[in-house]
N, C-alpha and C positions, 0 to 999 in steps of 0.2 A: 468819376465820382462826383465832382463838383457840379457838373452839368445835371446829373440825375437829381441830386439834392435840390438844386434850384427848381427843377420842375416839380418835385414833391412839395416844396414850400409854396409854390404858386398854386398847386391843386388844393392844398389845405386852406390857403387864404381864400380861394374862390368858394369853397364850401362854407366857410364862416361868413363870407359876405353875402351868400345867397340866402341866408336866413334858415328858418326852421324846416323848409321843404326838403332840403338835402338831408338834414339829420333825420327827419321822419322816414325818408326812403331807406336810410341805413338801418334804423331800428326795425322797420317792417321786414326787411330781408333777413335779419337776425332772428326775429320772433317767429318767422315762418308761418304767416297767416294762411288760413285755409283757402281764402280767395285767391291767393297768388301761388298755391302749391303747384298748379300745372305750369305756370309761367316760369317758376324757378327751375323746373327740370330742363328747360331749354335756355338758349342764350338770351340774355337780356337785350331788349330792343334799344334801351338807352345807353347802357354802358358796355354791352358786349361781353360781360363776365358770366361765369358758370358757377353753380353751387357744388362744392366739393364735400362728399360725405366723410365724416371723421369716424374711423373704426373704434369700438369700445376698448377701453384701457384694460391692462391686466388685472387691476383691482375690481373692475366691473365684471370681468369674467370669473373671478374667484367665487366658488360656491359657499365658502365659509364666510361667516360675518367678520367684518373688520373690527379688530380689537380697539377699544378706546384707550386713552392715555392712562386711566386709572386701573385698567385690567391687566394683570400680568400675562405674558405669553407663556404657553405651555408647549412642552416638547411632544414628539410623536408618542413617547411611552406613556404619556399622561392620559391618553384617550382610551378609557376602559370600555369594554363591550358591556359590562355590568357595573354600576356604580358600587364602590365599597360600602359595606354595611356599617351602620353607626351604632354605638353602644346604647343600649336601652330599647332598641326596637324589638328585641326578641327574635331577630332574624340574623343568622350569621352565615349566609350563603356567600361563598368566595367568588370573585371575578375570575374568569379563565385566564391562563397564562398567555402572554403575547406570542403569537406564532412566529416561527423562524424557518429559514430555508437551509437545506444542506450545503456545506461548503467543500466537502470531499476531504477534509482534514481530520485528524485524530481528535483535535479539540472540538471541532464541529460535531463529531459523532458523540462526544461526551456531553456536549451541551444538549443535543437532541435527547439523549438518555435522561438526563436531569430534567428536561422539560416534561418528559413522560412521567417521571416520579412526581413532579409538581402537579401535573394534571390528576394523577391517581390520588394525591393528597387532597386536592380540592374536591374531587369526587366524594372522598370519604367524609369531608367536612360537610358537604351538602346532604349526604345521607344521615349523618349524625344530627344535623340541624333538623331535618325532617322528623327523625326519631324523637328528638326532644319535644317538638311541638305535638306529636302524637301522645307522648307520655303526659304532657301537661293537660291536653284535652281529656285524657282518661282520668287523671287525678281530679279534675274539675267535675266530671260527671259522677265519679264515685263519691266525692265529698258532698255533692248536692243530694245524691241518694241517701248517704249516711245522715245528713243533717235533717232531711225530711222524715226519715224513720224515727230517729231519736226525738225529734220535735213532737211527732205524733204520740210517741210513748209518754213523753213528759206531760203533754197536755192532758192525757187520760189519767195519769197519776196525780196531777195537780188537783183535779176535781174529786179524786177518790175512786177506787175501783175494787174489784174483788181480789183476794190474794191469789197469786199464781194464775192470773188471767191468761188463758191459752192464746188469745189474739195478740196480747202484748208479747208473749214468749215467742211467737212466730215472727213478729216484727223485730224483736231483739235479734233473733238468728239472722234475719236479712241484714240488719245493721252490722252485725259481726261479719258477715260475708263482704259487705261494702268496704269495711275496714281492712279485711284481709287482702282485697284487691288493691287498696292503696299501698299496703305493704309490698305487694308484687311490683307496683309502679316504682317504689323505691329501689327494688332489686334491678329493675331495667335501667334506672338512672345510674346506678353503680356500674353496670355494664357499659353504658355510654361513657361514663367517666374514664374507664380504663381504655376504651378505644381512642378517645380524644387525647389522653396521655401519650399513647403510642404514636399518634399523628404528630404530636408536639416533638417527639424524638425524631420523626421523619423530617420535619421541617428544619431542625437543627442539622441533621445529616446533609440535606440539600445545600444549605448555606456554606457548610464546611467544604463540600465537594466543589461548589462554585469557586470558592476562594482558592482551593488547591489547583483548579483547572487553569487559572491565570498563569501559573508557573510552568505549564507544559510547553515544550518547544514545538515548532512547526505550525503555529497558529497564524491566521490571517486576521486583518482588522474586523471583518464580519464576525469572526468567532468571539472576539472580545466584546463586540457590541451585543451579541446575543447572550453572552455570560452576564453582562451588565443588566440586561432586561430580566434575566432569570433571577438575579439577586434582588432587583426591585420588586418583581412579582412575589417572590417568597417572603420578603420583608413586609409586603402589603398583606400577605395571607396570615402570617404568624400572629398579629394581634387579634385576628378573628378566632384563632385557636384559643388564645388566652381568655378572651371574653366568653367563648362557648364553655370552656372548662370552668370558669368562675361561676357562670350561671347554673351549670349542673350542680356544682358543689353547694351553692346556696339553696337550690331546690331540695337536695338531699338532706341538709341540715334542718330546713324548715319542716319538711314532711316527716322526718324521723321524730322530731320533737312532738309534732302534732299527733301522730299515730300513737306514740307512747303515752301521751296524756289521755287520749281518747280510750285507750284500752283500760286505763284505770277508771275512767268515767263509766265505761260499759259494766265493769264489775259492780260499781255503786248502783247503776241502773238495774242490774239484775237483782240485787237485794231489794231495791224498791219495788220491783214487780212482784217478788216473793211476798213482800209485806202488804202490797196493794196500795201503797201511799209513797209519794216522792220524798217525804221528810220523816218517814217512820211508819209505825203502824197506823192504818186508817182509823180516823176518829169514828167513822161510821161503824167500824167493826168492834169498837171498845164496848164493853158491857158495863153499864152503870149498875150500882146497887139498887135493890128494889125501892120503890117509892110508896108502898102501902104503909098506912099509919101503924099497923101492928108490927110489921117486920122492920120498919125503919130504925127503931132504937137499937135493936140487936146488931143490924149491919153497921150502923154508925159507931156503936160501941166497939165492934170488932176492928173497924178501920181507924178509930180515933183513940180509944182507950181513955186514959186520964191525961193525955197530953194537951198542952195549950197550943192553940193555933199559932203558926209562924206569922201568917198574914190572913186577914179577913178583908175580902173585897165586896163591898156592898154596891149592888147595881140598883140604886134608888133613883137614878137619873140617867138620861141618855148620854152616851159617849164618856163613860167613866174613864179618867186617865189614871191607870194604875201601874203601867209598866215599869216606870222608873223606881217607885217604891218596891215593886216586886223583884226587880233586878237586884237592888241593894240587899234586900232581906235574904234572897237565895244565895248571893255571893258570900255573905257573912256566914250562912249555915254551911256552905261547902268549905269555907276556910276552917271551920271548927271540926267538921266531919266530911272529908273528901269523898267518902263512899256513900253519902246520905241519899235516900230516896224520898219521895214526896207523895203524900196522899191528898187528893183533891176531892172535897166533898161539896156537891152542889146542893144547897139548902134553899128551900122555897117555903113560903107561908102556907099553912093548911086552912086558912080562914076562907069562907065564902062557899059557894056552891061547888059541886064535884067538877063542873066544867071550868070554873075559875081556878080550882086547885090544879087540874090537869094543864091548864094554860100556863100557870106559874111554874109548874114542874118542867114543861118543855122549854120555857125561856131560861130557867136556871141551868138546864143541861147545855143549851147553846152558849151561855156565858162561860160555863166550865170548859167547853171545847175551845173558846177563844183564849182562855188562860193557858190551856195546854199548848196551843200554837205559839203563844208568847214565850213560854218556857223553852220550847224546842228551838225557836229562833234565837234564844239566848245561848244555845249550844248545849242544853241539857238533853241527855238521851232520852228517847221516848220510853224505853223499857224501865226507867227509873221513876215513872209517874203512874200512879193508880187513880181510878176514878170510882166514886160512888155518889149516890143521890138520895136525899130524904126530904121530908117535910117537917116543919116545926111550928108550934104555936108561939114560940118566943121571938120569932123574927117578923119584921114588918114588910120587908122587901126581900128580893132574891139575894143570896149571898153565895160566895165561893170561899170556903175555908180551906187553907193549905196547912198541912201538918208535916213535920219532919219524921221520917221513919228510919 
């Protein structure tokens, strides 16, 4: 050993003394230059050495990526064929159970039977998840149809239409059918809820059976390993059942309240179609009192009598602000007489040419219609309001006089 070490020391010293040429030759052989690739496969003419190929290590042959220091290692049971569903995605598909091999023991046969039960449970969950998505799609389509129909009806009523318009009645019937289909969707959700509740009981049965199988005699280690996998797979499946059941329950509650409210709205909409107006009787269908000068005093006297007007609104300028004063006066009148009704008289001046009188009369009627809308918006029923119109030489501008009846 001493002789060999002395020879090695002499060789190293010779390399250091020879300068960079020896070092360069060493680095060139390690780097494997393309120009020397052919020479490296043969014996070196200077040193007589050969290049020895180093086989790849076990880590290089591993097809799985190497885990870093910050990533925890996972066991074989954590490799799912399907990633578990997350809450809030609306998808509750369960991953399949981990397969197992027969062991020939009673416990192994029990594990295989429970694995079949788990597979059946997960098939049920997948079917119920698919059913839930179909019901949700159906509800969305029916709701869109219902909103489209009722929106069309309301837009027609908003601008005023004839009483009992058959086109609106036909659309109302279609909206009723869409709402009935939404009620059928709720029944389907209730059926799904019952099925998921049964699957929840099946999952509890599998977990109890797995726990009991551990106590059976005649088991081998593989049997207990498969039982452990069954326990993990079932516990991974059970939260999906809970989330699916909660999602169905929320849909049932939300849709039940929605359909119940819309049935009441349909009743109101039916009455509006009958009246031809969304907020009561159509103003276009109201008959004003006559406007001829001869007949006017009699009609006004019949509508007014000897009563003093509750409110007089003079439209002597654009954008007259009268609603606040009108609201206060009507409120005080209703406090004194809760069953009071109101007579609105549209009064216009009769001075000028016949064309000017007719123009004033039309403007006065439009003003009275605006006052009626203000009263109905305040909550006063339309059937407690009557309209009449007349001309008068004692007024200088259009007026709306309101009397308590």
